[in-house]
N, C-alpha and C positions, 0 to 999 in steps of 0.2 A: 440523560447523557449519550449518545451512543459515540464509545471512543473508537478509531483504527486504525491501525497498526502498522505499514507499508513496510518492510523490514527486507534486511537484506542481507548478510557480509560484504556479497562478494558486487564490488560495483561492476560497473555499464550493461545490469539488468533492466533499467525504466523505472527504476520506483518512485524515484521523483515524478515523471514526466507524468504515470498513474495516478498519481495521487490528489496531484494539482489536477488531472482531469473527471474526479472524481467529485474531489471535493467544490468539483464548478459546477459536476452537473449537476448537484443538491441545491445550490445556492440558483440553481436554471427555476430550479422549482419553487423557490420562495422557504430554502426550507436556512436559518439558520448555520452560520460552518464558520468556525477557526483550523487553522493551518498552525497547526508547531512545528518550526525546522529545528528537525534534532540532527541534525546534524553541521559541521564542525563549518564543511565547507559551502555550503549556503545558497544550497546551486534554488530551494524552498524561493530562498528569498531573492533570493536575484529573476525567478522567475516574476514572481510578481514584480516586481519596480520595474520590469521592463515590459510590464502588462499594457500600461499605461494607462489606469486606473477599469481591466479589462477585470477581476479576479473581481474587486468591487465587495472583498469579503478578505479578517485582516488575517496578514504571514504575519508571526511572530517567532521569535530566536526563542532559542528553550535549547541551548545545545548545554545540557546540564545534567548533572547526574541523579542533584531531584526531580527531577522533569515530573515522576507517577505524581509528585507528593503538590508540586505548583499548579498540573493541570485540572489538583478538582477540585483548587480557586478560581482558577481562569479561564475555566472551561464551561463550569457550572452556570454562566447564562446561555449559554451554544446547547444547538438541537444534535450537532454534528462536530465531533471533536474528530478529527484523520494527524497521524502521527506522522512528518516523513523522517525516518529509522536513519540511524548514523550510520555508514560500511566501518568494518574491523576494529572501530570498541567497546566491547565486552558491558563497560558497567554503560554505557550512557545504551546497548537495547539493552538493556535488559534489564534499564529504569524504563520505555519504552515497552520493551511488555504482563510489566510489572502494572503498569498505567494503563493496557485496553481492555478493552474487555472482548475483539475482534485480532485477532492477526491474520494480516493477507500479507501469502510471499512470494513474488513477481517470479518468474525461473526465462527464460527460456528452454525454447522444447528442445538443449542438449542432456543425453544424464552425466554431463561434466558437469556441468551447470548445477544441475539435482541433490550430488554430492557436495558440492561447494558449500551448502546447508545441512550439513552435517550438527557445524556445532551451533547454531540457529533453534533448528527442531530438539536438539537434546535440552536445551536449554529454559523451551517451550514446553514443551513437556515437563519437565522441575519438578517447572511455578504448580502446570495444573493438576501434580498429584497435591499439589499443598496445599488446592485454592475447590478445588469440585471439581475438576478440572475448567475453570477455565488459567488463560482468555478463549475462545475457540479459536481456530487454522484453518487455512484454506493457503490452497497455491491457487496462484493463477501466470499464466502464460504469458508470456508477452512479449514480442518480436514474433510473433511466430512468422515462416514465408508462407504464402499463400501455395496449395501442390504439393506439400510436404504431405510427407507420410511419415510423422510420428508422436504421433499419439498414442497408438500404443507398445511404444516405449517410451515415456513416460511414466504415463501409468504404473507400468510394471518397475521403475525405480522405485517410485516416491510409498509403490505397495508397502511397507515394509515401516514406513510412516508411520502410518493411520491417520496422514490429512489429504480429506478429498484434497481436486481438482476445481476449482470456484468453473463454471457452467461458464463460459464466456470469453476469448482469447481474446487479445490483443494483436492486431498482425503489427510485421512491420511495415510502415506509410512513412511517404516525406511527411504530410503533415504533424507527427509525433514525431518523424526526427528534426525538424527543418526545426522551431520552434513549440515550446507549450506554452508561451505569450499569445499563439496562432491558435484562435477557437477551433476546432476538426466538425470537420463538414460528410455531410455522405456518409459510405461505409465507414470509416473515421467515427463520427457521432452515434453516430450507429452505436459503435460496438462497445461505445463507453457504456451509455445508455443502455442494452441486454447486461452488462455483465452488472452494473448496475440492478439492476430490478434482478436479476438471479444472489443480488449477493446477500439485496435486501428480503429474496423470501426467501432463502434457507438460515437467513440472523436475523430477521428484525422480525424473531415471534411476538 
């Protein structure tokens, strides 16, 4: 069972959109997937309920600090477990970090957005010191703007964190902004599958 947590204490970074589409992409590859909604706002559950069965994999309510222990049993039948993490709830974020073998941190390409991740980065690093480096962690650039030249600035801003920027950015597209219930097509679909491939190449060895 691979456990992926999508975490960022800052709202509006595309966290739920990213986790929903990554989970769906694996489901479309005939993998067994469970999505655990650990955010009290319930955005992933709302997406699932609005999708008229399009997701076709379970999304469960798990917004409690026992998340890491609960997933040990609930996630056992699945090949992949995704965690849509809470924002600004330290105990819930800590539980998600404990439950995950990989934390993906979605960030918009702005130094201010990166600096807002400081508490999360410190929490992951503290966990890694007592678990021989687990969970692994990487940044994922979301809501990037076509034609902007922020890649170097983003890379410079996160150098001190020691976490890589995952290859494969998600651009600011209408198909993502309109509704996660819509299946991305064209470039949007390519970006999701391209990102997923690089995540698997980097961490699923």
